[in-house]
C-alpha positions in Angstrom: -0.1 0.0 0.0 1.4 3.5 -0.9 0.6 6.6 1.2 -0.5 9.9 -0.4 0.3 12.9 1.6 -1.5 16.2 0.5 0.1 19.4 0.7 -0.9 23.0 0.0 2.4 25.0 -0.2 6.1 24.7 -0.9 6.8 25.2 2.8 5.3 21.8 3.6 7.2 19.9 0.9 10.1 19.3 3.4 7.8 17.4 5.6 6.7 14.9 3.3 10.1 14.1 1.8 11.7 13.8 5.2 8.7 11.8 6.4 9.2 9.5 3.4 5.7 9.7 2.0 5.4 7.4 -1.1 3.2 10.1 -3.1 3.2 13.8 -2.6 -0.3 15.2 -3.3 -0.9 18.9 -4.4 -4.1 20.5 -3.5 -5.9 23.5 -2.2 -8.1 22.7 1.0 -9.5 26.1 0.5 -11.3 25.3 -2.6 -12.8 21.8 -1.4 -12.1 18.3 -0.9 -10.2 18.0 -3.9 -9.3 21.7 -4.5 -7.3 22.3 -7.6 -3.9 23.8 -7.6 -2.2 26.4 -9.9 0.3 24.9 -12.6 3.1 26.9 -11.1 2.8 25.1 -7.8 3.0 21.9 -9.8 6.1 22.7 -11.7 7.9 24.3 -8.6 7.5 20.9 -6.8 8.5 19.1 -9.8 11.8 20.9 -10.3 12.7 20.3 -6.6 11.5 16.4 -6.4 13.4 13.7 -8.3 12.5 10.5 -6.8 8.8 11.0 -5.6 5.7 10.7 -7.6 3.6 13.9 -7.8 -0.2 13.8 -7.6 -2.3 16.9 -8.4 -6.0 17.7 -7.9 -7.8 19.6 -10.4 -10.9 20.3 -8.2 -14.5 18.9 -7.3 -15.4 19.3 -10.9 -18.8 20.3 -12.0 -20.5 18.5 -15.0 -18.3 20.4 -17.5 -16.3 17.8 -19.2 -14.3 20.3 -21.5 -13.3 22.4 -18.6 -12.2 19.1 -16.6 -10.1 18.2 -19.8 -8.6 21.7 -19.8 -7.5 21.4 -16.3 -6.3 18.0 -16.5 -4.0 18.9 -19.4 -2.7 21.8 -17.5 -1.7 19.5 -14.7 -0.1 17.2 -16.9 1.9 19.7 -18.9 3.0 21.1 -15.5 4.6 17.7 -14.5 2.0 15.5 -12.5 2.4 11.8 -12.4 -1.0 11.3 -11.2 -4.1 13.6 -11.8 -7.2 13.3 -9.5 -10.5 14.4 -10.8 -13.3 14.8 -8.4 -16.6 13.6 -9.8 -18.8 16.2 -7.9 -21.2 17.7 -10.2 -22.7 14.6 -11.8 -25.7 12.8 -10.8 -25.5 9.9 -13.3 -23.0 7.3 -14.2 -23.1 8.3 -18.1 -22.2 11.8 -17.0 -19.2 10.8 -15.0 -18.0 8.7 -17.7 -18.2 11.3 -20.3 -16.3 13.8 -18.2 -13.5 11.2 -17.2 -13.3 10.1 -20.9 -12.6 13.6 -21.9 -9.9 13.9 -19.1 -8.3 10.9 -20.1 -8.0 11.7 -23.9 -6.7 15.0 -22.9 -4.0 13.6 -20.5 -2.9 10.5 -22.4 -2.6 12.5 -25.7 0.1 14.4 -24.0 1.8 11.5 -22.0 0.4 8.2 -22.0 2.3 7.3 -18.7 0.3 9.9 -16.5 -2.1 8.1 -14.2 -5.5 9.3 -13.9 -7.6 9.0 -10.9 -11.3 9.3 -10.7 -12.6 10.1 -7.4 -16.2 9.8 -5.9 -17.5 10.9 -2.6 -18.5 8.5 0.1 -21.1 11.0 1.3 -22.5 11.9 -2.2 -26.1 11.2 -0.9 -25.8 14.5 0.9 -25.4 16.4 -2.3 -27.2 14.1 -4.8 -23.8 12.8 -6.3 -22.9 9.7 -8.1 -23.4 6.5 -6.3 -19.9 5.8 -4.8 -20.2 2.1 -5.9 -20.3 3.1 -9.5 -17.0 5.0 -9.5 -14.9 1.8 -10.5 -17.1 1.2 -13.7 -16.8 4.9 -14.6 -13.1 4.8 -14.3 -12.7 1.6 -16.0 -15.1 2.8 -19.0 -13.0 6.1 -19.4 -9.6 4.2 -19.7 -8.5 5.7 -16.3 -6.3 3.6 -13.8 -7.5 4.4 -10.3 -10.8 4.5 -8.4 -10.9 6.5 -5.3 -13.4 7.5 -2.8 -13.0 10.6 -0.6 -15.4 12.7 1.6 -16.8 15.9 0.3 -18.2 17.4 3.6 -15.1 17.9 5.9 -17.3 18.5 9.0 -15.7 16.0 11.4 -17.2 12.8 9.8 -14.9 10.5 8.1 -14.9 7.9 5.4 -16.3 5.0 7.6 -19.1 7.2 8.8 -20.8 7.1 5.4 -19.9 3.6 4.0 -19.7 0.2 6.0 -16.7 -2.0 5.9 -18.6 -4.5 3.6 -19.4 -1.6 1.2 -15.9 -0.3 1.0 -14.8 -4.0 0.5 -17.1 -4.4 -2.4 -15.6 -1.1 -3.9 -12.1 -2.3 -3.7 -12.8 -5.7 -5.1 -14.6 -4.4 -7.9 -11.9 -2.1 -8.7 -9.5 -4.9 -8.5 -11.7 -7.2 -10.5 -11.6 -4.4 -13.5 -8.0 -4.5 -13.2 -8.0 -0.9 -11.4 -6.0 0.4 -8.5 -8.2 1.3 -5.5 -7.5 4.6 -3.3 -9.2 5.6 0.0 -9.0 8.9 1.6 -11.6 10.9 3.6 -10.4 12.5 7.1 -8.6 9.6 7.9 -6.5 8.9 11.1 -3.4 6.8 11.4 -5.0 4.0 13.1 -7.3 3.6 10.3 -4.7 2.1 8.2 -5.3 -1.3 10.1 -8.6 -1.3 8.6 -7.6 -0.1 5.3 -5.1 -2.8 5.1 -7.8 -5.5 5.8 -9.8 -3.9 2.9 -7.0 -4.3 0.4 -6.7 -0.7 -0.7 -3.6 0.2 -2.8 -3.4 3.9 -1.9 -4.4 5.7 1.1 -4.5 9.6 1.1 -4.1 11.9 4.4 -4.1 15.7 4.9 -5.5 16.4 8.1 -3.7 13.6 10.1 -0.5 14.7 8.7 -0.9 18.4 10.2 0.1 19.6 13.4 -3.3 20.6 14.6 -5.2 18.1 12.6 -6.9 20.7 10.8 -6.8 20.2 6.8 -7.4 24.0 6.0 -5.1 25.8 8.7 -2.7 23.1 9.8 0.8 22.7 8.6 2.2 19.1 7.5 4.9 18.1 9.8 7.8 15.6 9.6 6.7 13.9 12.6 3.3 13.5 11.6 4.3 12.0 8.2 6.7 9.6 9.8 4.3 8.3 12.1 1.7 7.4 9.4 4.4 6.0 7.4 5.9 3.8 10.2 2.3 2.3 10.7 1.9 1.8 7.3 5.2 0.0 6.8 4.7 -2.4 9.9 1.4 -3.9 8.3 
């Protein structure tokens, strides 16, 4: 299992490097769960990092396939190895598939080695979004590689408050049966890694738990918090 740690500034970069995170994720928490980042931030990190994989979020996307494709291409041109798309503004599986297909085409035409992540929301029923169980099928149909679940409402509740163990297991098993990677995030704590390991996730994402005050918006990622997450993950 790989550990993804999200940072929002260059000042947080040394902490994820020294803490030895597997994937450095770039996002803007002030713009949402998967808030998009500026291309300059991606390119700056790319210049400073040689060995780590870089992930970039492009936003909790509305149902605008062309806009999503353009944003994804910007992330690709800036040097992202993973590009995460939040399937927020869609209500139907067909809409999610159309948007993801446009994103994948834009990215792969530029660089076929870039990994595209389609992210759904475990709490989608709160805003009428796509059923999270449909995300693996959408990702597969679009030609992307990673099916992810996160939470949109950052109100103290976490992934496990919205989906039960069996539901998450079905999500991951479906992704694997479709030859996809499965990723989980959503206000997780380090101790959640024991459950996630049993579920069989390939990637687990953290932001708040990696911050000194556990606040994804106002907190600052620290080496100690990242190292603790990595220690637990490596002992599983």
